[in-house]
Backbone as a chain_set.jsonl record, in Angstrom:
{"seq": "MKKIKYYLDTTIFNFVFAEGDQEKKDITFKLFRDLPLMAEGIYISDEVIREISRAPEVRKAQLEGLLREITPLLLEIDLETEKLAERYIQEGIIPERYRGDALHIAVAVVNGIEALVSWNFEHIVKLKTRVMVNGVNRLLGYHEIEICSPEEVIEV", "coords": {"N": [[111.872, 84.282, 87.311], [109.882, 86.072, 89.437], [109.016, 85.258, 92.634], [105.916, 84.854, 94.397], [103.46, 85.687, 96.998], [100.889, 83.423, 97.778], [97.588, 83.025, 98.707], [95.483, 80.49, 100.077], [92.188, 79.373, 99.784], [89.713, 77.622, 101.515], [88.434, 75.958, 99.806], [90.324, 74.927, 98.197], [91.778, 73.213, 99.682], [89.678, 71.257, 100.36], [89.294, 70.028, 97.729], [91.263, 68.095, 97.458], [90.339, 65.871, 98.61], [87.98, 65.408, 97.242], [84.994, 64.01, 95.65], [84.311, 62.489, 92.597], [85.036, 64.456, 90.775], [87.753, 64.276, 89.279], [89.567, 65.491, 87.584], [89.769, 68.124, 88.677], [90.639, 67.422, 91.165], [93.169, 66.302, 90.453], [94.471, 68.534, 89.589], [94.67, 69.935, 91.658], [96.261, 68.446, 93.491], [98.612, 68.682, 91.957], [99.022, 71.458, 92.121], [99.579, 71.522, 95.074], [102.041, 70.142, 95.013], [103.654, 71.753, 93.276], [103.475, 74.471, 94.054], [105.098, 75.05, 96.531], [107.598, 75.363, 95.435], [107.539, 77.421, 93.69], [106.488, 79.589, 95.072], [106.787, 82.503, 97.358], [105.574, 82.423, 99.571], [103.088, 80.452, 101.338], [99.806, 80.93, 102.218], [97.009, 80.876, 104.733], [94.202, 81.712, 106.571], [92.515, 82.435, 109.656], [89.743, 82.275, 108.897], [89.89, 80.073, 107.341], [90.714, 78.047, 108.904], [88.481, 78.21, 110.798], [86.321, 77.258, 108.884], [87.206, 74.724, 108.306], [86.932, 73.587, 110.827], [84.25, 73.269, 111.007], [83.643, 71.265, 109.455], [82.45, 67.729, 108.775], [83.386, 65.317, 111.062], [85.343, 63.103, 109.936], [86.128, 64.283, 107.586], [87.04, 66.708, 108.656], [89.296, 65.682, 110.087], [90.906, 64.606, 107.93], [91.368, 67.158, 106.627], [92.815, 68.732, 108.523], [94.967, 67.189, 108.767], [96.227, 67.539, 106.277], [96.719, 70.127, 106.221], [98.819, 70.168, 108.298], [100.874, 68.859, 106.801], [101.216, 70.409, 104.589], [101.819, 72.724, 105.74], [100.968, 75.704, 105.717], [101.4, 79.339, 106.253], [99.875, 81.313, 108.782], [97.493, 83.778, 108.67], [95.829, 86.372, 110.524], [92.607, 87.354, 111.339], [91.742, 90.624, 111.602], [90.457, 93.8, 112.892], [90.784, 95.628, 110.698], [90.761, 93.838, 108.514], [88.216, 92.839, 108.81], [86.679, 95.099, 108.292], [87.1, 95.75, 105.686], [86.243, 93.497, 104.559], [83.595, 93.792, 105.132], [83.044, 96.238, 103.568], [83.293, 95.087, 101.013], [80.979, 93.528, 100.938], [78.924, 95.536, 101.225], [79.38, 96.708, 98.901], [78.184, 95.048, 97.179], [79.593, 93.021, 96.128], [80.185, 90.352, 97.317], [77.679, 88.332, 98.631], [75.894, 88.834, 101.619], [75.442, 86.638, 103.233], [77.562, 84.998, 102.426], [79.874, 85.738, 103.864], [82.327, 84.706, 104.75], [83.56, 84.268, 102.495], [84.117, 86.929, 101.584], [85.836, 87.606, 103.686], [88.067, 86.007, 103.219], [89.08, 87.103, 100.836], [89.612, 89.837, 101.785], [91.514, 89.433, 103.869], [93.696, 88.433, 102.606], [94.185, 90.584, 100.88], [94.631, 92.735, 102.906], [96.921, 91.81, 104.02], [98.879, 91.97, 102.049], [99.171, 89.948, 100.228], [99.81, 88.554, 97.053], [98.268, 86.899, 95.366], [95.209, 85.242, 95.33], [94.031, 81.985, 95.646], [91.465, 79.802, 94.371], [88.701, 77.445, 94.241], [86.3, 78.395, 94.084], [84.029, 79.291, 92.057], [81.67, 80.512, 92.197], [81.407, 82.845, 93.896], [84.04, 83.86, 94.27], [86.152, 83.539, 92.317], [85.5, 85.013, 89.723], [84.856, 87.364, 87.066], [83.397, 89.685, 87.748], [83.912, 89.866, 90.534], [86.672, 90.0, 90.615], [87.049, 92.635, 89.308], [85.529, 94.317, 90.664], [86.405, 93.946, 93.321], [89.121, 94.831, 93.167], [88.781, 97.408, 92.346], [87.549, 98.635, 94.645], [89.718, 98.22, 96.209], [91.681, 99.984, 95.126], [90.437, 102.263, 95.494], [90.35, 102.448, 98.252], [93.08, 102.569, 98.896], [94.487, 100.138, 98.842], [96.473, 97.545, 97.654], [96.027, 95.87, 94.408], [94.739, 92.537, 93.944], [95.413, 89.363, 92.418], [93.032, 86.992, 91.554], [92.374, 83.816, 91.264], [92.003, 80.626, 89.67], [93.418, 77.415, 90.678], [94.257, 76.203, 88.17], [95.163, 78.382, 86.636], [97.4, 79.009, 88.066], [99.17, 76.921, 87.972], [101.238, 74.899, 85.588], [99.357, 73.158, 83.452]], "CA": [[110.399, 84.529, 87.574], [109.681, 86.603, 90.794], [108.329, 84.44, 93.402], [104.93, 85.692, 95.086], [102.784, 85.18, 98.089], [99.616, 82.874, 97.643], [96.557, 82.736, 99.747], [94.486, 79.516, 99.527], [90.934, 79.33, 100.404], [89.304, 76.311, 102.081], [87.989, 75.017, 98.607], [91.472, 74.281, 97.549], [92.008, 71.914, 100.535], [88.59, 70.383, 100.148], [89.327, 69.212, 96.613], [92.165, 67.055, 97.79], [89.446, 64.861, 99.154], [86.669, 65.615, 96.508], [84.789, 62.674, 95.01], [83.666, 62.915, 91.533], [85.784, 65.394, 89.898], [89.124, 63.615, 89.234], [90.442, 66.504, 86.908], [89.998, 69.309, 89.728], [91.563, 66.734, 92.125], [94.544, 65.952, 89.875], [95.04, 69.702, 89.448], [94.894, 70.419, 93.133], [97.447, 67.698, 93.921], [99.731, 69.342, 91.304], [99.063, 72.721, 92.979], [100.341, 71.314, 96.27], [103.37, 69.776, 94.62], [104.279, 72.806, 92.58], [103.4, 75.699, 94.804], [106.158, 75.391, 97.441], [108.727, 75.599, 94.639], [107.265, 78.844, 92.99], [105.851, 80.681, 95.985], [107.414, 83.093, 98.341], [104.932, 82.006, 100.963], [101.614, 79.994, 101.133], [98.916, 81.513, 103.439], [95.801, 80.63, 104.92], [93.708, 82.56, 107.511], [91.809, 82.164, 110.603], [88.547, 81.778, 108.315], [90.039, 78.762, 106.732], [90.618, 77.147, 110.071], [87.011, 77.941, 111.157], [85.648, 76.59, 107.908], [87.567, 73.322, 108.39], [86.375, 73.148, 112.019], [82.797, 73.096, 110.926], [83.459, 69.941, 108.599], [81.986, 66.524, 109.554], [84.678, 64.523, 111.869], [86.262, 62.448, 109.125], [86.727, 65.294, 106.675], [87.92, 67.547, 109.406], [90.575, 65.154, 110.311], [91.547, 64.643, 106.856], [91.84, 68.567, 106.335], [93.681, 69.04, 109.45], [96.306, 66.36, 108.525], [96.723, 68.065, 105.238], [97.221, 71.261, 106.756], [99.958, 69.707, 108.921], [101.551, 68.35, 105.792], [101.442, 71.761, 103.668], [102.268, 73.954, 106.652], [100.873, 77.133, 105.302], [101.457, 80.331, 107.41], [98.433, 81.584, 109.339], [97.097, 85.227, 108.697], [94.834, 86.568, 111.62], [91.385, 88.335, 110.887], [91.747, 91.607, 112.564], [89.435, 94.839, 112.613], [90.983, 96.152, 109.396], [90.165, 92.935, 107.617], [86.548, 92.915, 108.967], [85.985, 96.176, 107.861], [87.432, 95.608, 104.215], [85.28, 92.32, 104.102], [82.185, 94.51, 105.105], [82.958, 97.113, 102.383], [82.996, 94.114, 99.87], [79.697, 93.005, 101.06], [78.306, 96.735, 101.179], [79.383, 97.071, 97.674], [77.356, 94.026, 96.446], [80.525, 92.172, 95.458], [80.002, 89.211, 98.0], [76.557, 88.426, 99.304], [76.168, 88.906, 103.119], [75.491, 85.217, 103.663], [78.796, 84.322, 102.194], [80.823, 86.668, 104.476], [83.546, 84.072, 104.718], [84.188, 84.62, 100.931], [84.622, 88.363, 101.717], [86.959, 87.624, 104.61], [89.171, 85.282, 102.584], [89.669, 88.117, 99.947], [90.085, 90.778, 102.686], [92.529, 88.921, 104.764], [94.671, 88.38, 101.58], [94.623, 92.078, 100.462], [95.337, 93.489, 103.949], [98.377, 91.182, 104.269], [99.812, 92.024, 100.906], [99.3, 88.725, 99.429], [99.558, 88.934, 95.673], [97.338, 85.968, 94.547], [94.252, 84.313, 95.97], [93.596, 80.904, 94.682], [90.199, 79.318, 94.949], [87.965, 76.701, 93.455], [84.997, 78.858, 94.326], [83.589, 80.137, 91.061], [80.276, 81.096, 92.439], [81.594, 84.193, 94.482], [85.385, 84.408, 94.287], [86.907, 83.33, 91.01], [84.921, 85.405, 88.554], [85.414, 88.604, 86.368], [82.746, 90.59, 88.457], [84.571, 89.877, 91.726], [88.073, 90.657, 90.323], [87.053, 93.899, 88.836], [85.043, 95.052, 91.647], [87.316, 93.939, 94.515], [90.342, 95.81, 92.747], [88.259, 98.842, 92.275], [87.43, 98.977, 96.126], [91.115, 98.224, 96.878], [92.336, 101.105, 94.603], [89.701, 103.454, 96.071], [90.762, 102.507, 99.608], [94.543, 102.589, 98.945], [95.111, 98.768, 99.055], [97.07, 96.829, 96.414], [95.316, 94.884, 93.585], [95.148, 91.175, 94.127], [94.998, 88.453, 91.422], [92.041, 86.094, 91.995], [92.531, 82.973, 90.201], [91.817, 79.195, 90.078], [94.586, 76.538, 90.342], [94.631, 76.065, 86.718], [95.83, 79.726, 86.324], [98.601, 79.229, 88.845], [100.317, 75.704, 87.578], [101.429, 74.472, 84.338], [98.509, 72.061, 83.42]], "C": [[110.395, 84.927, 89.08], [108.63, 85.563, 91.705], [107.287, 85.376, 94.189], [104.332, 84.932, 96.249], [101.312, 84.622, 97.479], [98.778, 82.557, 98.916], [95.654, 81.67, 99.325], [93.328, 79.457, 100.469], [90.671, 77.913, 100.738], [88.902, 75.324, 100.904], [89.365, 74.196, 98.011], [91.795, 72.965, 98.472], [91.003, 70.824, 100.488], [88.793, 69.504, 98.742], [90.393, 68.142, 96.674], [91.28, 65.812, 97.934], [87.999, 64.789, 98.252], [86.399, 64.242, 95.798], [84.067, 63.211, 93.711], [84.133, 63.744, 90.537], [87.356, 65.301, 89.859], [90.026, 64.725, 88.722], [90.777, 67.651, 87.902], [90.92, 68.742, 90.849], [93.1, 66.644, 91.857], [95.185, 67.47, 89.986], [95.593, 70.211, 90.838], [96.108, 69.7, 93.71], [98.732, 68.464, 93.237], [100.061, 70.726, 91.904], [99.974, 72.63, 94.211], [101.791, 70.858, 95.967], [104.119, 70.879, 94.184], [104.614, 74.102, 93.238], [104.591, 76.033, 95.639], [107.541, 75.766, 96.646], [108.653, 77.106, 93.955], [106.853, 79.82, 93.752], [106.843, 81.252, 97.001], [106.857, 82.741, 99.745], [103.427, 81.409, 100.487], [100.915, 80.195, 102.437], [97.61, 80.894, 103.456], [95.283, 81.514, 106.094], [92.965, 81.69, 108.654], [90.319, 81.585, 109.985], [88.696, 80.308, 107.697], [89.957, 77.626, 107.823], [89.15, 77.043, 110.727], [86.056, 77.13, 110.264], [85.764, 75.094, 108.106], [86.935, 72.746, 109.744], [84.849, 72.767, 112.091], [82.531, 71.739, 110.062], [83.057, 68.775, 109.456], [83.514, 65.963, 109.953], [85.701, 64.048, 110.947], [86.871, 63.434, 108.214], [87.574, 66.152, 107.431], [89.28, 67.11, 109.743], [91.504, 65.16, 109.085], [92.294, 66.158, 106.49], [92.944, 69.07, 107.239], [95.208, 68.449, 109.252], [96.733, 67.066, 107.048], [97.266, 69.462, 105.382], [98.601, 71.391, 107.436], [101.054, 69.294, 107.866], [102.143, 69.767, 104.945], [102.292, 72.685, 104.604], [102.252, 75.267, 106.001], [101.069, 78.146, 106.551], [100.221, 80.852, 107.517], [98.457, 83.178, 109.393], [95.878, 85.344, 109.697], [93.816, 87.484, 110.852], [91.446, 89.317, 112.018], [90.566, 92.541, 112.225], [89.65, 95.392, 111.31], [90.454, 95.09, 108.342], [88.677, 92.716, 107.659], [86.098, 93.927, 108.214], [86.126, 96.303, 106.302], [86.372, 94.557, 103.636], [83.776, 93.049, 104.086], [82.075, 95.394, 103.851], [82.633, 96.11, 100.988], [81.699, 93.786, 99.723], [78.638, 94.13, 100.613], [78.165, 96.971, 99.74], [78.618, 96.187, 96.602], [78.389, 92.998, 95.842], [80.291, 90.648, 95.882], [78.693, 89.307, 98.79], [76.803, 88.269, 100.742], [76.248, 87.518, 103.698], [76.644, 84.343, 103.24], [79.943, 85.371, 102.559], [82.139, 85.969, 104.549], [84.344, 84.125, 103.474], [84.867, 85.945, 101.064], [85.813, 88.165, 102.649], [88.212, 87.042, 104.057], [89.717, 86.281, 101.645], [90.458, 89.135, 100.955], [91.267, 90.681, 103.345], [93.933, 88.884, 103.864], [95.235, 89.805, 101.224], [95.294, 92.837, 101.671], [96.757, 93.048, 104.216], [99.245, 91.209, 103.146], [100.031, 90.926, 100.168], [98.866, 89.061, 97.808], [98.522, 88.047, 94.804], [96.521, 85.31, 95.542], [93.836, 83.254, 94.934], [92.435, 80.057, 95.306], [89.63, 78.383, 93.727], [86.572, 77.251, 93.457], [84.554, 79.941, 93.104], [82.245, 80.866, 91.061], [80.352, 82.643, 92.947], [83.103, 84.811, 94.385], [86.037, 84.664, 93.07], [85.961, 83.661, 89.824], [85.208, 86.789, 88.14], [84.752, 89.634, 87.237], [83.631, 90.757, 89.76], [86.022, 90.469, 91.683], [87.976, 92.057, 90.011], [86.675, 94.718, 90.12], [86.026, 95.111, 92.996], [88.602, 94.891, 94.289], [89.942, 97.169, 92.703], [88.162, 99.337, 93.842], [88.899, 99.22, 96.53], [91.679, 99.531, 96.463], [91.623, 102.247, 95.451], [90.038, 103.704, 97.722], [92.205, 102.524, 99.902], [95.186, 101.329, 99.225], [95.598, 98.418, 97.608], [95.989, 96.086, 95.599], [95.705, 93.576, 93.898], [94.583, 90.356, 92.815], [94.183, 87.396, 92.182], [91.89, 85.129, 90.994], [92.253, 81.294, 90.666], [93.209, 78.515, 89.973], [95.191, 76.394, 89.049], [95.314, 77.247, 86.23], [97.16, 79.861, 86.983], [99.748, 78.126, 88.258], [100.16, 75.628, 86.198], [100.553, 73.281, 84.238], [99.031, 71.081, 82.427]], "O": [[110.879, 84.152, 89.905], [107.527, 85.225, 91.276], [107.64, 86.483, 94.595], [104.613, 83.757, 96.482], [100.655, 85.367, 96.752], [99.189, 81.972, 99.917], [95.034, 81.831, 98.274], [93.436, 79.485, 101.695], [91.392, 77.042, 100.252], [89.015, 74.102, 101.006], [89.364, 73.078, 97.496], [92.027, 71.857, 97.986], [91.333, 69.64, 100.557], [88.434, 68.327, 98.733], [90.318, 67.26, 95.819], [91.584, 64.782, 97.332], [87.042, 64.124, 98.65], [87.294, 63.482, 95.427], [83.346, 64.208, 93.738], [83.597, 63.721, 89.429], [88.086, 66.158, 90.355], [91.104, 64.946, 89.274], [91.922, 68.098, 87.964], [91.8, 69.417, 91.383], [94.013, 66.825, 92.663], [96.323, 67.599, 90.438], [96.679, 70.75, 91.049], [96.921, 70.341, 94.378], [99.715, 68.794, 93.9], [101.217, 71.075, 92.145], [100.909, 73.402, 94.422], [102.687, 71.24, 96.719], [105.241, 71.029, 94.666], [105.668, 74.722, 93.1], [105.106, 77.147, 95.54], [108.445, 76.392, 97.197], [109.651, 77.799, 93.754], [106.796, 80.951, 93.27], [107.694, 80.498, 97.471], [107.494, 82.76, 100.798], [102.779, 81.808, 99.519], [101.305, 79.754, 103.518], [97.092, 80.432, 102.439], [96.204, 82.13, 106.63], [92.843, 80.468, 108.58], [89.788, 80.597, 110.492], [87.754, 79.523, 107.592], [89.331, 76.572, 107.713], [88.698, 75.969, 111.124], [85.152, 76.439, 110.734], [84.808, 74.319, 108.1], [86.481, 71.603, 109.786], [84.324, 72.12, 112.996], [81.419, 71.217, 109.985], [83.262, 68.771, 110.67], [84.541, 66.145, 109.3], [86.852, 64.47, 111.058], [88.093, 63.428, 108.069], [88.714, 66.397, 107.037], [90.259, 67.857, 109.731], [92.65, 65.609, 109.13], [93.473, 66.292, 106.16], [93.879, 69.738, 106.799], [96.277, 69.013, 109.486], [97.948, 66.985, 106.871], [98.195, 69.867, 104.684], [99.373, 72.338, 107.287], [102.218, 69.461, 108.231], [103.332, 70.028, 104.763], [103.299, 73.285, 104.228], [103.281, 75.893, 105.746], [100.902, 77.762, 107.709], [99.466, 80.905, 106.546], [99.3, 83.787, 110.052], [95.003, 84.478, 109.686], [94.136, 88.219, 109.918], [91.252, 88.986, 113.188], [89.74, 92.183, 111.385], [88.615, 95.673, 110.705], [89.771, 95.468, 107.39], [88.013, 92.448, 106.657], [85.144, 93.732, 107.461], [85.275, 96.948, 105.689], [85.782, 94.675, 102.562], [82.958, 92.885, 103.18], [81.079, 95.294, 103.135], [81.833, 96.42, 100.105], [81.185, 93.718, 98.606], [77.699, 93.88, 99.857], [77.098, 97.363, 99.269], [78.457, 96.512, 95.425], [77.957, 92.151, 95.059], [80.205, 89.774, 95.02], [78.546, 90.251, 99.566], [77.794, 87.651, 101.131], [77.064, 87.265, 104.584], [76.741, 83.167, 103.594], [80.773, 85.778, 101.746], [83.127, 86.688, 104.401], [85.571, 84.04, 103.426], [86.037, 86.097, 100.714], [86.866, 88.66, 102.245], [89.31, 87.505, 104.368], [90.947, 86.334, 101.635], [91.684, 89.245, 100.953], [92.032, 91.639, 103.451], [95.029, 89.228, 104.305], [96.422, 90.129, 101.26], [96.337, 93.474, 101.517], [97.638, 93.826, 104.582], [100.292, 90.562, 103.171], [101.033, 90.867, 99.455], [97.856, 89.664, 97.445], [98.042, 88.433, 93.738], [97.048, 84.834, 96.548], [93.437, 83.448, 93.786], [92.418, 79.683, 96.479], [89.974, 78.498, 92.55], [85.691, 76.624, 92.868], [84.703, 81.16, 93.189], [81.814, 81.615, 90.184], [79.583, 83.517, 92.547], [83.329, 86.021, 94.416], [86.446, 85.78, 92.747], [85.638, 82.785, 89.022], [85.867, 87.442, 88.948], [85.495, 90.565, 87.548], [84.056, 91.891, 89.982], [86.473, 91.249, 92.522], [88.878, 92.758, 90.47], [87.379, 95.629, 90.556], [86.327, 96.154, 93.577], [89.018, 95.619, 95.19], [90.736, 98.057, 93.011], [88.701, 100.391, 94.178], [89.258, 100.252, 97.097], [92.163, 100.237, 97.347], [92.308, 103.083, 96.04], [90.007, 104.785, 98.309], [92.576, 102.496, 101.076], [96.289, 101.304, 99.77], [95.159, 98.949, 96.588], [95.015, 95.688, 96.239], [96.893, 93.353, 94.13], [93.515, 90.635, 92.271], [94.556, 86.959, 93.27], [91.356, 85.428, 89.926], [92.308, 80.879, 91.824], [94.076, 79.006, 89.249], [96.402, 76.447, 88.834], [96.117, 77.056, 85.318], [97.982, 80.682, 86.578], [100.94, 78.398, 88.117], [99.21, 76.131, 85.598], [100.91, 72.311, 84.907], [98.433, 70.023, 82.23]]}, "num_chains": 1, "name": "protein.A"}
């Protein structure tokens, strides 16, 4: 099987420390265990770092420790990424107030990542987002991206 590049948004890291949803927590642990074996690369962006920096101190320390353990590759958010994220917002794919979600998708697309993995079912992992993001991507000459939950990536 061909190895692919995976982008993980902040929700993936948060679920390692989530309380109350043991099933998602278990799946997330399995993702972190299995992904290095099946991925060409595991990526995050400046937006993940920004979102983690806004967490309460205890959670922030936990998340930063997890990042050191996982050692994902960091992608920068540049002007091209900002413009693509803005287009997703203009097209009504992601609401303006959730610009960070648009940035997660855009940075993965601009950098040629094949799959974005998220637990965000409100704005990212949903049919409307998949279809509309890939429509905009085709229109603008970008590749299509798989947007999926951890359950779709690992063997549960």
